[in-house]
A tleap script that builds the chain and sets N, CA, C and O, in Angstrom:
source leaprc.protein.ff14SB
mol = sequence {
  NMET GLY SER ARG LYS LEU LYS ASN SER ILE
  LEU LEU LEU LEU PHE PHE ALA ALA ASP HIE
  ALA LEU ALA ALA GLY PRO VAL ILE GLU VAL
  PRO VAL GLN ALA THR CYS GLN GLU HIE ILE
  ALA SER GLU PRO ARG VAL THR ALA GLN ASP
  TRP PRO LYS ARG ALA ARG GLY ARG GLU ILE
  SER ALA TYR VAL VAL ILE SER TYR SER LEU
  ASP GLY SER GLY LYS ALA MET SER PRO THR
  VAL THR ASP SER LYS PRO LYS GLY LEU PHE
  ASP GLU SER THR LEU GLY ILE LEU GLU ARG
  THR GLU PHE VAL GLN GLY ALA LYS ALA PRO
  SER CYS THR TYR VAL ARG THR TYR GLY SER
  VAL LYS ARG ALA GLU CARG
}
set mol.1.N position { -88.788 -43.906 -23.392 }
set mol.1.CA position { -89.675 -42.888 -22.607 }
set mol.1.C position { -89.413 -42.727 -21.303 }
set mol.1.O position { -89.092 -43.695 -20.613 }
set mol.2.N position { -89.520 -41.454 -20.787 }
set mol.2.CA position { -88.802 -41.330 -19.220 }
set mol.2.C position { -89.995 -41.332 -18.756 }
set mol.2.O position { -91.101 -41.102 -19.247 }
set mol.3.N position { -89.429 -41.772 -17.223 }
set mol.3.CA position { -90.592 -42.236 -16.113 }
set mol.3.C position { -91.670 -40.978 -16.163 }
set mol.3.O position { -92.891 -41.132 -16.147 }
set mol.4.N position { -91.207 -40.117 -16.207 }
set mol.4.CA position { -92.282 -38.702 -15.839 }
set mol.4.C position { -93.511 -39.092 -17.161 }
set mol.4.O position { -94.699 -39.398 -17.056 }
set mol.5.N position { -92.612 -38.922 -18.409 }
set mol.5.CA position { -93.667 -39.160 -19.324 }
set mol.5.C position { -94.751 -40.351 -19.419 }
set mol.5.O position { -95.935 -40.346 -19.756 }
set mol.6.N position { -93.835 -41.427 -18.965 }
set mol.6.CA position { -94.643 -42.594 -19.023 }
set mol.6.C position { -95.902 -42.801 -17.722 }
set mol.6.O position { -97.042 -43.202 -17.959 }
set mol.7.N position { -95.477 -42.492 -16.588 }
set mol.7.CA position { -96.479 -41.622 -15.513 }
set mol.7.C position { -97.794 -40.862 -16.200 }
set mol.7.O position { -98.991 -41.105 -16.049 }
set mol.8.N position { -97.104 -39.817 -17.037 }
set mol.8.CA position { -98.384 -39.140 -17.555 }
set mol.8.C position { -99.327 -39.470 -18.612 }
set mol.8.O position { -100.475 -39.039 -18.722 }
set mol.9.N position { -98.603 -40.433 -19.519 }
set mol.9.CA position { -99.283 -41.168 -20.149 }
set mol.9.C position { -100.003 -42.102 -19.803 }
set mol.9.O position { -100.885 -42.301 -20.639 }
set mol.10.N position { -100.056 -43.061 -18.592 }
set mol.10.CA position { -100.936 -43.646 -17.527 }
set mol.10.C position { -101.697 -43.006 -16.928 }
set mol.10.O position { -102.709 -43.565 -16.505 }
set mol.11.N position { -101.535 -41.960 -16.743 }
set mol.11.CA position { -102.693 -41.075 -15.907 }
set mol.11.C position { -103.772 -40.649 -17.143 }
set mol.11.O position { -104.999 -40.716 -17.072 }
set mol.12.N position { -103.096 -40.268 -18.102 }
set mol.12.CA position { -104.091 -39.991 -19.231 }
set mol.12.C position { -104.729 -41.038 -19.425 }
set mol.12.O position { -105.939 -40.976 -19.207 }
set mol.13.N position { -104.254 -42.106 -19.810 }
set mol.13.CA position { -104.895 -43.414 -20.315 }
set mol.13.C position { -106.130 -43.946 -19.407 }
set mol.13.O position { -107.160 -44.432 -19.875 }
set mol.14.N position { -105.827 -43.757 -17.912 }
set mol.14.CA position { -106.670 -44.438 -16.932 }
set mol.14.C position { -108.004 -43.141 -16.797 }
set mol.14.O position { -109.170 -43.413 -16.514 }
set mol.15.N position { -107.546 -41.923 -17.038 }
set mol.15.CA position { -108.411 -40.772 -16.995 }
set mol.15.C position { -109.701 -40.951 -17.896 }
set mol.15.O position { -110.856 -40.665 -17.580 }
set mol.16.N position { -109.190 -41.559 -19.241 }
set mol.16.CA position { -110.040 -41.478 -20.302 }
set mol.16.C position { -110.448 -42.709 -20.449 }
set mol.16.O position { -111.436 -42.756 -21.182 }
set mol.17.N position { -110.076 -43.810 -20.029 }
set mol.17.CA position { -110.770 -45.053 -19.587 }
set mol.17.C position { -111.856 -44.920 -18.794 }
set mol.17.O position { -112.976 -45.360 -19.057 }
set mol.18.N position { -111.478 -44.201 -17.632 }
set mol.18.CA position { -112.437 -44.101 -16.630 }
set mol.18.C position { -113.624 -42.763 -17.215 }
set mol.18.O position { -114.809 -42.534 -16.969 }
set mol.19.N position { -113.106 -42.430 -17.646 }
set mol.19.CA position { -114.454 -41.174 -18.185 }
set mol.19.C position { -115.211 -41.909 -19.287 }
set mol.19.O position { -116.386 -41.616 -19.505 }
set mol.20.N position { -114.540 -42.917 -20.036 }
set mol.20.CA position { -115.427 -43.772 -21.087 }
set mol.20.C position { -116.306 -44.465 -20.391 }
set mol.20.O position { -117.509 -44.438 -20.652 }
set mol.21.N position { -115.687 -45.291 -19.244 }
set mol.21.CA position { -116.483 -46.309 -18.559 }
set mol.21.C position { -117.871 -45.559 -17.472 }
set mol.21.O position { -118.976 -46.045 -17.230 }
set mol.22.N position { -117.423 -44.576 -17.115 }
set mol.22.CA position { -118.452 -43.585 -16.615 }
set mol.22.C position { -119.520 -43.253 -17.606 }
set mol.22.O position { -120.724 -43.267 -17.349 }
set mol.23.N position { -118.965 -42.942 -18.800 }
set mol.23.CA position { -120.306 -42.589 -19.838 }
set mol.23.C position { -121.780 -43.443 -19.790 }
set mol.23.O position { -122.898 -42.931 -19.730 }
set mol.24.N position { -121.418 -45.052 -19.837 }
set mol.24.CA position { -122.283 -45.719 -19.746 }
set mol.24.C position { -123.098 -45.808 -18.206 }
set mol.24.O position { -124.319 -45.940 -18.120 }
set mol.25.N position { -122.313 -45.725 -17.204 }
set mol.25.CA position { -123.171 -45.529 -15.489 }
set mol.25.C position { -123.296 -44.559 -15.278 }
set mol.25.O position { -123.686 -43.878 -16.226 }
set mol.26.N position { -123.128 -44.041 -14.315 }
set mol.26.CA position { -123.831 -43.015 -13.578 }
set mol.26.C position { -123.724 -41.755 -14.086 }
set mol.26.O position { -122.673 -41.369 -14.596 }
set mol.27.N position { -124.773 -41.017 -13.997 }
set mol.27.CA position { -124.631 -39.612 -14.868 }
set mol.27.C position { -124.480 -38.388 -13.619 }
set mol.27.O position { -125.155 -38.315 -12.593 }
set mol.28.N position { -123.719 -37.757 -13.925 }
set mol.28.CA position { -123.475 -36.736 -13.048 }
set mol.28.C position { -124.211 -35.457 -13.007 }
set mol.28.O position { -124.121 -34.628 -13.912 }
set mol.29.N position { -125.019 -35.283 -11.839 }
set mol.29.CA position { -126.249 -34.266 -11.933 }
set mol.29.C position { -125.499 -33.014 -11.939 }
set mol.29.O position { -124.604 -32.834 -11.114 }
set mol.30.N position { -125.929 -31.777 -13.175 }
set mol.30.CA position { -125.466 -30.666 -13.258 }
set mol.30.C position { -126.940 -29.901 -13.271 }
set mol.30.O position { -128.005 -30.197 -13.812 }
set mol.31.N position { -126.550 -28.839 -12.475 }
set mol.31.CA position { -128.216 -27.831 -12.119 }
set mol.31.C position { -128.229 -27.229 -13.399 }
set mol.31.O position { -129.399 -26.903 -13.597 }
set mol.32.N position { -127.401 -26.854 -14.552 }
set mol.32.CA position { -127.675 -25.963 -15.446 }
set mol.32.C position { -127.296 -26.525 -16.651 }
set mol.32.O position { -126.439 -27.407 -16.596 }
set mol.33.N position { -127.832 -26.146 -17.937 }
set mol.33.CA position { -127.544 -26.549 -18.997 }
set mol.33.C position { -126.583 -25.422 -19.754 }
set mol.33.O position { -126.773 -24.209 -19.666 }
set mol.34.N position { -125.170 -26.257 -20.759 }
set mol.34.CA position { -124.370 -25.337 -21.288 }
set mol.34.C position { -125.006 -24.376 -22.303 }
set mol.34.O position { -125.974 -24.834 -22.909 }
set mol.35.N position { -124.702 -23.365 -22.536 }
set mol.35.CA position { -124.959 -22.512 -23.542 }
set mol.35.C position { -123.862 -22.069 -24.475 }
set mol.35.O position { -122.764 -22.626 -24.462 }
set mol.36.N position { -124.180 -20.959 -25.377 }
set mol.36.CA position { -123.221 -20.572 -26.405 }
set mol.36.C position { -122.184 -21.850 -27.117 }
set mol.36.O position { -121.222 -21.538 -27.819 }
set mol.37.N position { -122.443 -22.915 -26.900 }
set mol.37.CA position { -121.831 -24.180 -27.013 }
set mol.37.C position { -121.420 -24.307 -29.095 }
set mol.37.O position { -120.632 -24.929 -29.807 }
set mol.38.N position { -122.603 -23.227 -29.290 }
set mol.38.CA position { -122.481 -23.452 -31.175 }
set mol.38.C position { -121.233 -22.479 -31.144 }
set mol.38.O position { -120.292 -22.911 -31.809 }
set mol.39.N position { -121.043 -21.442 -30.613 }
set mol.39.CA position { -119.685 -20.450 -30.940 }
set mol.39.C position { -118.579 -20.843 -30.502 }
set mol.39.O position { -117.718 -19.992 -30.277 }
set mol.40.N position { -118.304 -22.237 -30.264 }
set mol.40.CA position { -117.171 -22.917 -29.854 }
set mol.40.C position { -116.743 -23.380 -31.328 }
set mol.40.O position { -117.448 -24.015 -32.113 }
set mol.41.N position { -115.454 -22.932 -31.528 }
set mol.41.CA position { -114.748 -23.239 -33.016 }
set mol.41.C position { -113.506 -24.252 -32.474 }
set mol.41.O position { -112.964 -24.825 -33.420 }
set mol.42.N position { -113.059 -24.522 -31.427 }
set mol.42.CA position { -112.062 -26.027 -31.060 }
set mol.42.C position { -111.826 -25.718 -29.071 }
set mol.42.O position { -111.440 -24.768 -28.390 }
set mol.43.N position { -112.236 -26.895 -28.838 }
set mol.43.CA position { -111.922 -26.980 -27.401 }
set mol.43.C position { -110.673 -27.877 -27.387 }
set mol.43.O position { -110.468 -28.757 -28.223 }
set mol.44.N position { -109.857 -27.575 -26.359 }
set mol.44.CA position { -108.642 -28.112 -26.200 }
set mol.44.C position { -108.924 -29.640 -25.457 }
set mol.44.O position { -109.896 -30.144 -24.893 }
set mol.45.N position { -107.861 -29.983 -25.697 }
set mol.45.CA position { -107.691 -31.795 -25.101 }
set mol.45.C position { -107.074 -31.443 -23.533 }
set mol.45.O position { -106.173 -30.716 -23.116 }
set mol.46.N position { -108.130 -32.426 -22.870 }
set mol.46.CA position { -107.624 -32.084 -21.534 }
set mol.46.C position { -106.480 -33.164 -21.013 }
set mol.46.O position { -106.664 -34.381 -21.029 }
set mol.47.N position { -105.336 -32.558 -20.575 }
set mol.47.CA position { -104.236 -33.216 -20.084 }
set mol.47.C position { -104.036 -33.279 -18.733 }
set mol.47.O position { -104.468 -32.412 -17.973 }
set mol.48.N position { -103.216 -34.545 -18.256 }
set mol.48.CA position { -102.936 -34.786 -17.006 }
set mol.48.C position { -102.774 -33.626 -16.001 }
set mol.48.O position { -103.335 -33.595 -14.906 }
set mol.49.N position { -101.948 -32.674 -16.490 }
set mol.49.CA position { -101.900 -31.187 -15.880 }
set mol.49.C position { -102.909 -30.259 -15.419 }
set mol.49.O position { -102.759 -29.297 -14.665 }
set mol.50.N position { -104.468 -30.889 -16.249 }
set mol.50.CA position { -105.612 -30.377 -15.811 }
set mol.50.C position { -106.229 -31.018 -14.731 }
set mol.50.O position { -107.111 -30.566 -14.000 }
set mol.51.N position { -105.760 -31.958 -14.702 }
set mol.51.CA position { -106.164 -33.047 -13.436 }
set mol.51.C position { -105.431 -32.483 -12.201 }
set mol.51.O position { -104.205 -32.384 -12.147 }
set mol.52.N position { -106.295 -32.112 -11.188 }
set mol.52.CA position { -105.738 -31.473 -9.588 }
set mol.52.C position { -105.126 -32.620 -9.158 }
set mol.52.O position { -105.386 -33.698 -9.694 }
set mol.53.N position { -104.329 -32.520 -8.238 }
set mol.53.CA position { -103.176 -33.649 -7.693 }
set mol.53.C position { -104.028 -34.039 -6.410 }
set mol.53.O position { -103.847 -35.138 -5.884 }
set mol.54.N position { -104.946 -33.148 -5.913 }
set mol.54.CA position { -106.013 -33.420 -4.683 }
set mol.54.C position { -106.852 -34.741 -5.099 }
set mol.54.O position { -107.163 -35.609 -4.283 }
set mol.55.N position { -107.195 -34.784 -6.549 }
set mol.55.CA position { -108.344 -35.461 -6.948 }
set mol.55.C position { -107.651 -36.645 -7.693 }
set mol.55.O position { -108.444 -37.368 -8.295 }
set mol.56.N position { -106.171 -37.035 -7.786 }
set mol.56.CA position { -105.687 -38.130 -8.550 }
set mol.56.C position { -105.236 -38.986 -7.671 }
set mol.56.O position { -104.483 -38.736 -6.730 }
set mol.57.N position { -105.871 -40.406 -8.086 }
set mol.57.CA position { -106.170 -41.651 -6.776 }
set mol.57.C position { -107.701 -41.622 -6.483 }
set mol.57.O position { -108.130 -42.516 -5.755 }
set mol.58.N position { -108.469 -40.805 -6.912 }
set mol.58.CA position { -109.818 -40.749 -5.940 }
set mol.58.C position { -110.730 -40.969 -6.296 }
set mol.58.O position { -110.700 -40.618 -7.475 }
set mol.59.N position { -111.808 -41.423 -6.042 }
set mol.59.CA position { -112.934 -41.641 -6.554 }
set mol.59.C position { -113.614 -40.429 -7.173 }
set mol.59.O position { -113.700 -39.587 -6.279 }
set mol.60.N position { -114.082 -40.012 -8.191 }
set mol.60.CA position { -114.394 -38.475 -8.351 }
set mol.60.C position { -115.771 -38.639 -9.198 }
set mol.60.O position { -115.963 -39.537 -10.019 }
set mol.61.N position { -116.765 -37.538 -8.831 }
set mol.61.CA position { -117.585 -37.218 -9.709 }
set mol.61.C position { -117.730 -35.757 -9.168 }
set mol.61.O position { -117.964 -35.323 -8.040 }
set mol.62.N position { -117.471 -35.047 -10.583 }
set mol.62.CA position { -117.585 -33.636 -10.260 }
set mol.62.C position { -117.950 -32.700 -11.293 }
set mol.62.O position { -117.677 -33.042 -12.444 }
set mol.63.N position { -118.581 -31.452 -11.094 }
set mol.63.CA position { -118.877 -30.573 -12.275 }
set mol.63.C position { -118.369 -29.250 -11.928 }
set mol.63.O position { -118.117 -29.048 -10.740 }
set mol.64.N position { -118.186 -28.349 -12.745 }
set mol.64.CA position { -117.979 -27.140 -12.642 }
set mol.64.C position { -118.760 -26.038 -13.436 }
set mol.64.O position { -119.038 -26.200 -14.624 }
set mol.65.N position { -119.089 -24.963 -12.769 }
set mol.65.CA position { -120.315 -24.388 -14.052 }
set mol.65.C position { -119.481 -22.640 -13.876 }
set mol.65.O position { -119.072 -22.036 -12.884 }
set mol.66.N position { -119.506 -22.334 -15.166 }
set mol.66.CA position { -118.722 -20.964 -15.362 }
set mol.66.C position { -119.445 -20.059 -16.183 }
set mol.66.O position { -119.511 -20.450 -17.349 }
set mol.67.N position { -119.972 -19.045 -15.969 }
set mol.67.CA position { -120.365 -17.971 -16.507 }
set mol.67.C position { -119.419 -17.356 -17.158 }
set mol.67.O position { -118.249 -17.512 -16.806 }
set mol.68.N position { -119.799 -16.433 -18.374 }
set mol.68.CA position { -118.675 -15.621 -19.077 }
set mol.68.C position { -119.556 -14.983 -20.469 }
set mol.68.O position { -120.707 -15.277 -20.793 }
set mol.69.N position { -118.733 -14.145 -21.071 }
set mol.69.CA position { -119.371 -13.374 -22.257 }
set mol.69.C position { -118.536 -13.586 -23.513 }
set mol.69.O position { -117.356 -13.935 -23.460 }
set mol.70.N position { -119.199 -13.361 -24.642 }
set mol.70.CA position { -118.502 -13.157 -25.633 }
set mol.70.C position { -118.531 -11.896 -26.155 }
set mol.70.O position { -119.633 -11.350 -26.211 }
set mol.71.N position { -117.472 -11.250 -26.590 }
set mol.71.CA position { -117.288 -9.670 -27.229 }
set mol.71.C position { -116.705 -10.142 -28.681 }
set mol.71.O position { -115.960 -9.232 -29.046 }
set mol.72.N position { -116.723 -10.990 -29.486 }
set mol.72.CA position { -116.218 -11.110 -30.495 }
set mol.72.C position { -114.758 -11.569 -30.979 }
set mol.72.O position { -114.327 -11.895 -32.085 }
set mol.73.N position { -114.212 -11.472 -29.803 }
set mol.73.CA position { -112.442 -11.631 -29.998 }
set mol.73.C position { -112.032 -12.994 -30.026 }
set mol.73.O position { -110.872 -13.366 -30.200 }
set mol.74.N position { -113.294 -13.924 -29.798 }
set mol.74.CA position { -112.525 -15.252 -29.799 }
set mol.74.C position { -112.409 -16.155 -28.690 }
set mol.74.O position { -112.409 -17.386 -28.708 }
set mol.75.N position { -112.285 -15.157 -27.473 }
set mol.75.CA position { -112.059 -15.710 -26.237 }
set mol.75.C position { -113.372 -15.423 -25.575 }
set mol.75.O position { -114.345 -14.811 -26.016 }
set mol.76.N position { -113.120 -16.182 -24.059 }
set mol.76.CA position { -114.504 -15.894 -23.040 }
set mol.76.C position { -113.860 -14.894 -22.317 }
set mol.76.O position { -112.662 -14.931 -22.037 }
set mol.77.N position { -114.673 -13.947 -21.991 }
set mol.77.CA position { -114.522 -12.743 -21.381 }
set mol.77.C position { -115.003 -13.122 -19.983 }
set mol.77.O position { -115.933 -13.892 -19.744 }
set mol.78.N position { -114.303 -12.526 -19.155 }
set mol.78.CA position { -114.901 -12.086 -17.524 }
set mol.78.C position { -115.443 -13.386 -16.758 }
set mol.78.O position { -116.286 -13.304 -15.866 }
set mol.79.N position { -114.832 -14.693 -17.227 }
set mol.79.CA position { -115.066 -15.590 -16.718 }
set mol.79.C position { -115.343 -16.063 -15.087 }
set mol.79.O position { -114.384 -15.952 -14.323 }
set mol.80.N position { -116.370 -16.479 -14.659 }
set mol.80.CA position { -116.561 -16.578 -13.309 }
set mol.80.C position { -117.051 -18.039 -12.746 }
set mol.80.O position { -118.132 -18.362 -13.238 }
set mol.81.N position { -116.607 -18.820 -11.997 }
set mol.81.CA position { -117.022 -19.813 -11.404 }
set mol.81.C position { -118.406 -19.876 -10.680 }
set mol.81.O position { -118.373 -19.392 -9.548 }
set mol.82.N position { -119.545 -20.340 -11.061 }
set mol.82.CA position { -120.740 -19.794 -10.200 }
set mol.82.C position { -121.275 -21.151 -9.448 }
set mol.82.O position { -122.207 -21.128 -8.644 }
set mol.83.N position { -120.636 -22.208 -9.777 }
set mol.83.CA position { -121.236 -23.078 -8.899 }
set mol.83.C position { -120.055 -24.498 -9.320 }
set mol.83.O position { -119.681 -24.714 -10.473 }
set mol.84.N position { -119.639 -25.298 -8.152 }
set mol.84.CA position { -119.095 -26.283 -8.424 }
set mol.84.C position { -119.449 -27.409 -7.356 }
set mol.84.O position { -119.989 -27.107 -6.292 }
set mol.85.N position { -119.063 -28.952 -7.744 }
set mol.85.CA position { -118.962 -29.724 -6.690 }
set mol.85.C position { -118.257 -30.778 -7.155 }
set mol.85.O position { -118.448 -31.492 -8.139 }
set mol.86.N position { -117.200 -30.789 -6.109 }
set mol.86.CA position { -116.959 -30.546 -4.745 }
set mol.86.C position { -116.621 -28.838 -4.732 }
set mol.86.O position { -116.314 -28.370 -5.828 }
set mol.87.N position { -116.646 -28.260 -4.013 }
set mol.87.CA position { -116.325 -26.856 -4.287 }
set mol.87.C position { -114.872 -26.409 -4.194 }
set mol.87.O position { -114.194 -26.466 -3.168 }
set mol.88.N position { -114.562 -26.060 -5.107 }
set mol.88.CA position { -113.033 -25.274 -5.314 }
set mol.88.C position { -111.991 -26.672 -6.046 }
set mol.88.O position { -110.969 -26.287 -6.614 }
set mol.89.N position { -112.211 -27.972 -6.030 }
set mol.89.CA position { -111.471 -28.847 -6.593 }
set mol.89.C position { -111.080 -28.954 -7.903 }
set mol.89.O position { -109.948 -29.306 -8.236 }
set mol.90.N position { -112.163 -28.601 -8.833 }
set mol.90.CA position { -111.782 -28.318 -10.386 }
set mol.90.C position { -111.629 -27.131 -10.801 }
set mol.90.O position { -111.209 -27.031 -11.954 }
set mol.91.N position { -111.932 -25.739 -9.963 }
set mol.91.CA position { -112.551 -24.735 -10.368 }
set mol.91.C position { -111.305 -24.361 -11.296 }
set mol.91.O position { -111.646 -24.127 -12.455 }
set mol.92.N position { -109.665 -24.231 -10.992 }
set mol.92.CA position { -108.885 -23.622 -11.607 }
set mol.92.C position { -108.428 -24.238 -12.799 }
set mol.92.O position { -107.987 -23.690 -13.809 }
set mol.93.N position { -108.609 -25.614 -12.526 }
set mol.93.CA position { -108.467 -26.444 -14.052 }
set mol.93.C position { -109.310 -26.086 -15.088 }
set mol.93.O position { -108.862 -25.871 -16.214 }
set mol.94.N position { -110.526 -25.998 -14.812 }
set mol.94.CA position { -111.795 -25.600 -15.706 }
set mol.94.C position { -111.583 -24.287 -16.081 }
set mol.94.O position { -111.920 -24.036 -17.238 }
set mol.95.N position { -111.092 -23.323 -15.396 }
set mol.95.CA position { -111.118 -21.698 -15.728 }
set mol.95.C position { -109.950 -22.089 -17.099 }
set mol.95.O position { -110.207 -21.822 -18.273 }
set mol.96.N position { -108.924 -22.625 -16.729 }
set mol.96.CA position { -107.705 -23.167 -17.407 }
set mol.96.C position { -108.094 -23.552 -18.865 }
set mol.96.O position { -107.670 -22.981 -19.870 }
set mol.97.N position { -109.035 -24.693 -18.837 }
set mol.97.CA position { -109.324 -25.268 -20.025 }
set mol.97.C position { -110.255 -24.261 -21.045 }
set mol.97.O position { -110.059 -24.233 -22.260 }
set mol.98.N position { -111.142 -23.561 -20.463 }
set mol.98.CA position { -111.921 -22.566 -20.870 }
set mol.98.C position { -111.043 -21.158 -21.480 }
set mol.98.O position { -111.486 -20.432 -22.370 }
set mol.99.N position { -109.826 -20.980 -20.846 }
set mol.99.CA position { -109.330 -19.859 -21.466 }
set mol.99.C position { -108.764 -20.242 -22.675 }
set mol.99.O position { -108.458 -19.434 -23.552 }
set mol.100.N position { -108.559 -21.873 -22.785 }
set mol.100.CA position { -107.727 -22.120 -24.146 }
set mol.100.C position { -108.705 -22.657 -24.975 }
set mol.100.O position { -108.356 -23.074 -26.079 }
set mol.101.N position { -110.139 -22.733 -24.554 }
set mol.101.CA position { -111.393 -22.566 -25.626 }
set mol.101.C position { -111.069 -21.864 -26.702 }
set mol.101.O position { -110.797 -20.740 -26.279 }
set mol.102.N position { -110.940 -21.890 -27.895 }
set mol.102.CA position { -111.386 -20.874 -28.870 }
set mol.102.C position { -112.696 -20.573 -29.568 }
set mol.102.O position { -113.098 -21.575 -30.158 }
set mol.103.N position { -113.438 -19.599 -29.688 }
set mol.103.CA position { -114.829 -19.407 -30.050 }
set mol.103.C position { -114.257 -18.649 -31.549 }
set mol.103.O position { -113.116 -18.259 -31.799 }
set mol.104.N position { -115.695 -18.596 -32.560 }
set mol.104.CA position { -115.588 -18.370 -33.632 }
set mol.104.C position { -115.460 -16.761 -33.388 }
set mol.104.O position { -116.102 -16.099 -32.572 }
set mol.105.N position { -114.610 -16.367 -34.171 }
set mol.105.CA position { -114.080 -14.791 -34.088 }
set mol.105.C position { -115.709 -13.935 -34.304 }
set mol.105.O position { -116.648 -14.531 -34.832 }
set mol.106.N position { -115.796 -12.940 -33.963 }
set mol.106.CA position { -117.071 -12.412 -34.192 }
set mol.106.C position { -118.321 -12.639 -33.511 }
set mol.106.O position { -119.186 -11.764 -33.482 }
set mol.107.N position { -118.479 -13.870 -32.909 }
set mol.107.CA position { -119.511 -13.986 -32.196 }
set mol.107.C position { -119.425 -13.387 -30.530 }
set mol.107.O position { -118.646 -13.444 -29.578 }
set mol.108.N position { -120.590 -12.865 -30.830 }
set mol.108.CA position { -121.084 -12.056 -29.427 }
set mol.108.C position { -122.352 -12.378 -28.612 }
set mol.108.O position { -123.495 -12.047 -28.924 }
set mol.109.N position { -122.015 -13.006 -27.629 }
set mol.109.CA position { -123.294 -13.001 -26.163 }
set mol.109.C position { -122.928 -12.320 -24.975 }
set mol.109.O position { -121.816 -12.363 -24.449 }
set mol.110.N position { -124.057 -11.602 -24.525 }
set mol.110.CA position { -123.379 -11.530 -23.404 }
set mol.110.C position { -123.649 -12.303 -21.830 }
set mol.110.O position { -123.416 -11.918 -20.684 }
set mol.111.N position { -124.180 -13.417 -22.317 }
set mol.111.CA position { -124.478 -14.052 -21.134 }
set mol.111.C position { -124.188 -15.717 -21.456 }
set mol.111.O position { -125.129 -16.347 -21.938 }
set mol.112.N position { -123.053 -16.344 -21.227 }
set mol.112.CA position { -122.900 -17.592 -21.591 }
set mol.112.C position { -122.813 -18.796 -20.355 }
set mol.112.O position { -122.741 -18.454 -19.175 }
set mol.113.N position { -122.823 -19.824 -20.650 }
set mol.113.CA position { -122.486 -20.787 -19.433 }
set mol.113.C position { -121.883 -22.143 -19.600 }
set mol.113.O position { -122.488 -23.088 -20.105 }
set mol.114.N position { -120.510 -22.198 -19.094 }
set mol.114.CA position { -119.710 -23.182 -19.665 }
set mol.114.C position { -120.055 -24.304 -18.468 }
set mol.114.O position { -120.375 -23.875 -17.360 }
set mol.115.N position { -119.993 -25.592 -18.683 }
set mol.115.CA position { -120.017 -26.563 -17.913 }
set mol.115.C position { -119.334 -27.936 -18.402 }
set mol.115.O position { -119.661 -28.586 -19.394 }
set mol.116.N position { -118.415 -28.199 -17.576 }
set mol.116.CA position { -117.754 -29.400 -17.487 }
set mol.116.C position { -118.204 -30.363 -16.451 }
set mol.116.O position { -118.748 -30.028 -15.398 }
set mol.117.N position { -117.901 -31.782 -16.875 }
set mol.117.CA position { -117.939 -32.732 -15.585 }
set mol.117.C position { -116.970 -33.361 -15.534 }
set mol.117.O position { -116.355 -33.371 -16.600 }
set mol.118.N position { -116.439 -34.036 -14.574 }
set mol.118.CA position { -115.664 -35.163 -14.238 }
set mol.118.C position { -116.013 -35.969 -13.707 }
set mol.118.O position { -117.011 -35.869 -12.993 }
set mol.119.N position { -115.133 -37.418 -13.880 }
set mol.119.CA position { -115.624 -38.646 -13.437 }
set mol.119.C position { -114.217 -39.498 -13.490 }
set mol.119.O position { -113.404 -39.463 -14.413 }
set mol.120.N position { -114.127 -40.238 -12.333 }
set mol.120.CA position { -113.122 -41.439 -12.610 }
set mol.120.C position { -113.219 -42.516 -11.304 }
set mol.120.O position { -113.872 -42.380 -10.269 }
set mol.121.N position { -112.590 -43.315 -11.601 }
set mol.121.CA position { -112.772 -44.310 -10.749 }
set mol.121.C position { -111.806 -44.734 -9.789 }
set mol.121.O position { -110.772 -44.896 -10.436 }
set mol.122.N position { -111.627 -44.956 -8.787 }
set mol.122.CA position { -110.081 -45.269 -8.041 }
set mol.122.C position { -109.507 -46.475 -8.444 }
set mol.122.O position { -110.042 -47.580 -8.350 }
set mol.123.N position { -108.451 -46.241 -8.875 }
set mol.123.CA position { -107.722 -47.982 -9.346 }
set mol.123.C position { -107.650 -48.760 -7.810 }
set mol.123.O position { -107.550 -48.357 -6.651 }
set mol.124.N position { -107.735 -49.820 -8.329 }
set mol.124.CA position { -107.630 -50.908 -7.063 }
set mol.124.C position { -105.918 -51.021 -6.885 }
set mol.124.O position { -105.152 -51.169 -7.837 }
set mol.125.N position { -105.539 -50.927 -5.578 }
set mol.125.CA position { -104.125 -51.119 -4.869 }
set mol.125.C position { -103.486 -52.255 -5.340 }
set mol.125.O position { -104.085 -53.326 -5.241 }
set mol.126.N position { -102.600 -52.226 -5.736 }
set mol.126.CA position { -101.817 -53.686 -5.755 }
set mol.126.C position { -100.773 -54.155 -4.585 }
set mol.126.O position { -100.221 -55.253 -4.654 }
savepdb mol mol.pdb
quit
């Protein structure tokens, strides 16, 4: 396995391990609830490339809220970040994840809300 692939694999393991550890720990307070989740046919797997470089190696507790609509095409239409904390850190990543999300063909909804939370624990330095 190449050095880059190994690094990405380790990063993903740390990300998912930290995410799992935080599931039992502190809850990230999000100001709104996600809607239209019943129309999601397939959500993409979050990869190391989805994690912003500025966030790597830092203790993170974040969320992003996106408003969008469904026109029956199976994709989110007119996605707009309406709130995020910290501002701007995960906005582009979350928009990319929503872009890769597939919705049920024919599902229509004028006002939907996508909410994604992020959490990680800073690794101890060796």
